[in-house]
Structures are given as structure tokens and as C-alpha cells.
N, C-alpha and C positions, 0 to 999 in steps of 0.2 A: 585547220578547220576546230575552232573550239571546243570545247566539251560540253556538253550544254549539261544544267544543273539537275539534279535529280528533283522529279518531282514533287518528294515530299519536303524540300527543304521551305519552299515557302508555305506549304501550309501548316507545318511547324511552329512559324513564327507568325502566324497569324491567331490571336485569340478567341476561342469559341466562346458566340455570345451565348449566354443562357438567359433561359425565357425567366417570365415575372416570378413564376412557381417554381423556379429554383433556385433561383434568388431568396424568395422568400424561404423555403426550404432552410437555406442555409442561413441565414441569419437565426433563421429559430433555433436551430442546431448551437448555435455560437451562444445564445441567453437563453439556451435547457432550464438551468438555475439560476437565473434572473431571481431573485424576490429570496435565494436559497442563505440561508447563514450554517459555515461550516466550518468545525475544528478538526484541524490535522495537530495530532502531535510529531515529535519526530520528525517537522517539516523543511528542516534546514538545507537538508541531503538527502541523498536516497528517495527510496519511494514514498517517503513524505511528503518529500521537496517537490516531485513527480505527480503526487496528490495535489499538491496548492497549485502547482502551474496549469495545470487541467481544468481543477473548479473555479479558477477564476479565470480560465480560457471561455469559460461554458457560461461565465455570468454571474457565480457565485459571488457574495462576501465572504472570505476566508482570515480564520484567524488562525495563526501559525504561531505553532510551542515548539520550544527545543533548549538546552541548556547551552547550545552552540549560539551564542548570541552576535556574534559578527554576520555568520555563515545565513544565520535566520534572517538577519536585518539587511543585509544586502540583497537576497531573494525577492523577499517584502516589497522592499522601494523599487526591484523591477517589474515587479509585478501589478503595479500600482495603487491607485487609492482607497480601493477595497478591499485591500489586502492588509493584514494587521499582523505586527509578532508580535510573541510576547516569550519571559521567559518562564520555563515550566519546568518544571521536578517531578515528574510524574510520579514517584514514589512521595510525596508530600500531600496528604490532604489537609495541610492548609491554604499551599498554594492552589490548588483546585478551584478551595472555598474563594479562596480573595480574585482569582480569573475569573469563576461565573459570576461574579457578584460585581466585575466591571461590567461583563458581554452585559449583563440586566441591564445596568444602569445606562449605559448607551440607547436603550430603550430595542436592542435586538435578542434574540432567542436562538437557539443553536436547534436547528430539524438536523443535522445530520456531522456525527462522528466518527472520526479514521484515527485509532488507536494505533498509529506507528511506530511511537518510541520501541526501541530494543537493540541488543546486542547480542555477542555472541560469546561463548568460551569455549578454546577447544583445546580439550584437553583428558588423557585417560580417568577414570571414576576414582582410581586409584592417586594419583597424582592430582586431584582437585584437591583445594582446599574449602574450608566450610564455609570464610568469606567468598569463594568465586563464587558458590553454589547459591550462598543465599544470596547474591546481587543479581545471578540469573534472576532468582521467584521474585525477588521484587522489584525490577525492573519490568521484567515480561509477563509476569502474571498480578502482579498486586498493583503496578502502574496500571493496565486496561481493567482490572476491578474497582480502583479508584476512580477512572475516566468514566465508566459505564456506570457505576452506581452516582455520580457527582450529578453525569449530564444527562442520565434518564430520569433522575428526579425532579429536573426542571425544563424535561420537554414537554409541551403542551399540544394535544392535537395531535402525536403518534411523530413517527420522527424514523428515519434507520441509523444505526451503529455498525460499522466495520471495523473487525477486529483484525492485527498483521498474527495467525499465527505461522504456520511453517509447515513445510515437505517433513522437516523433522520430525512433528509433531502428529504423523501419520504415520511414517515409517522411523521407525528406532535406527539410529546410525551413530558406529562406531566412536568414541572420543569426542561425543555431546552430548553425552548423559545430563550434566543439568541444562542445557539450551533447550533438548530435547523434552526435559519434564517442565520445565517452565510453559513451550508453547502445547505440549498436547491439555499442558493445561488451563490454555487460553480457549481450547478447544471445546473443553468441557465448560468452564464457566458460558461460553460462547452460546451453546445449546440450554443451559438451565435459564441465561436471560432472555432467550428469544420464549422461553416455558412463562416465565411471570410475566412480562411486558407486552406479552401478545394484545392484553384485553385490553392495552393502551395504545393501541396502534402504533408498537415502536419494535422496527424488526430488527435481530440481532445476527449478523452472517459473521465467518469467518474465511479469510482469504488465507490461501495455503501456498504460496511463494515455493518454487524448487533453487534451484540455480539462478541468483540472478547478479546479475555485475554492477554491484555497487561498494561502498568502503570495505563491509562488512568485513567479505574473504581475503582484502588488501591487507588486515592484521598481519603480525607478523605468528599468529597463532596458528595459520594455513600455510606459513610458505612451504612445508614439507610435501604440500599436497601435489601430488601428477593433475594439476589440472586438465589439460588435452586427453589425458588416457579418461578422466571424467567423463569430459563431454562427449568420449566416445560411448558413451553407455547411459545417455539420453536419449533416445527416440528421435528428437527433432536437430540431433548433434550441434548445439548452440547452447549459448544458455539463455535467458530472457534481460528483458531488458524494463527496470524500474518502471518505464513510460507505458508498458503492455503490464504489470502490476498493476497499474492506476488507472487504466481502461477497465478492470473488472471491479474493482472499487466505485469509480463512477456509475457504471451498471446498476450495483447493490444500492447506491444510494437514492435512483432516482425512480420513475411512476414502472416505468418499464420490468422490474424486479420487482413490482407489491407485494407475489403469493409468494413468495420468497424468506423467510424466515429459520431460523438455527439449524443454517445448513455449512458447508465446507465447499469451496471452491478451488482447484487444487489449479495451478500457473506454472505448471512446471515441465515443460515441453513433452509429455507422456510418461517422466520416472515414475509417478504411484499410478501406473497403470496396471504394472505387472514386470518381469522379466522380460528378454530375449536371449533368446541363445546366439552363444558365439560363433561367428560361421569361419571354418579354416579357410585360411587363404592361398591361393596357387601364384600370386602373386609375386615377382622374383624380385629380392632385396637389391 
């Protein structure tokens, strides 16, 4: 006697019809940022790249910038005709001025700025060179300052600026002195900008990612870290993804966060909430 097929097999293969209201809602979500121009720095990969993909998916015109031209152009081409890539050293004011002039001459105006460009140097303070310390401040803090100043000065009728700070700009971490100092600075800059730009309808917020699976922690500086042991200290017991951070940035860019400015949002799996006491284990090895 032949075995009967499970009843659910046929049901799972049949597409579930959507009502016109559900279809309209999905189409509306996909075009949520239609007519919005977004500028993302550090957009060739990592969190910046995830932001570029997500904003493009939601219908925005996206200007991507980075110093990695090959990766940036490849991603821009993949995202379609409403995505543009330009080389930008965020620490060079002249390059910011040239980029914004080009955008303005194209007839567009930036509505959303994501200051994502950044890097990390991991070393004890006594082994950190002056050059390394200054490079962290230049890239992570001065770059964010120049982006905020340059773009906010040309925003008309309001806008949203989202700065990438870090959990390490909230909780001091050994061997990340230069990086942490720059990210603490980003948070302070964000709050000052929010206060000064509120009258112009410009909201400024910071996102503070915790341990995110990006290329930064793949550098030789982090080679001695016990990643698995660190993951055990994260309440959610895993690292985050660039896409999870990008979704928070998308929220801060849109109308759903219209009454939020000058704040930090931690995307860290609960690490910043406090410490948990390790428990003894009775499991035999």
C-alpha cells in the first residue's frame, strides 16, 4: 500500500493569494523613500554598503561614496540607475564641496546623510602612535564633522543626519583608546548638531553598533581576540549583521522617527544594558 503524502505538502506549494490591500501595502513599503535623495559615506561595504542596498530597495536615489573605488562602483552598478558612486575622502573639505556642487548641479538635494565612513585601530595606549591617534580622530570624528557641516548647510526644508558612533563610544574598552575617543566625540557632536539644527527641521541622531560582523574586526589588530569567548558575553549570544544596523538607520531617516533627535540608539545585542553574572556550570567536559 502506497504511503500517503503529508497533508501539508500540497498546501506549502500553493502560493498564498494576497488581497489588493496587502499588495498595495507591500508596494508602498518598497517605495517608502521614493523622491528622497540619500548620501552614504563608507558605502562600498559593511554597514555603509548595507545602507546603500536598503535605501535603494525602498526607492531612494542613493549617492554612495568611499575611497575603495572598485568595490563602490561594483555595488553601485548592481543597485541600478538611481544609485551613483563617487570617490570621497571624508577628511578633505574640498572633496565634500566638489561632491555637493555636483549633486546640486544635477538638480538634486540631499534629504538624508549617513556618516558611515570609519575605521578602527586596536592597540594599548602606550603603544599607540601619535599618527594612529590622529588618524582615528581625522577619519571618524573630523570626517563626521565635515559631512554634517557641509550637508546641513545645504539642506532645505529639513532632513535627517545619522552618524555612526559605536558601543565603544558608550562603554570604554581597553586597547581601543583612539577609536573610542573618536566615537565618544561623534556622540557629543551629534547632540550639539541636534540642538543647533532643530530650528531648521534637521534631525541628527547617532547609531552605536556593538559587535557587528564586518571587515573591521577581520584586520590583524584583532587577530588575538577570542571571538567565541566575547560572543558569550553578549546577552543575545551572537554578533549582529550590517543589515540589522541598516534597518535602524532607515528608521531614523524616515517619518516614523519624526520626533527623535539628539539621541543614541545602541544596536548591540544588549551589551550596553549592563553586566550579567557568570553562572557555574555542572556540565562535565
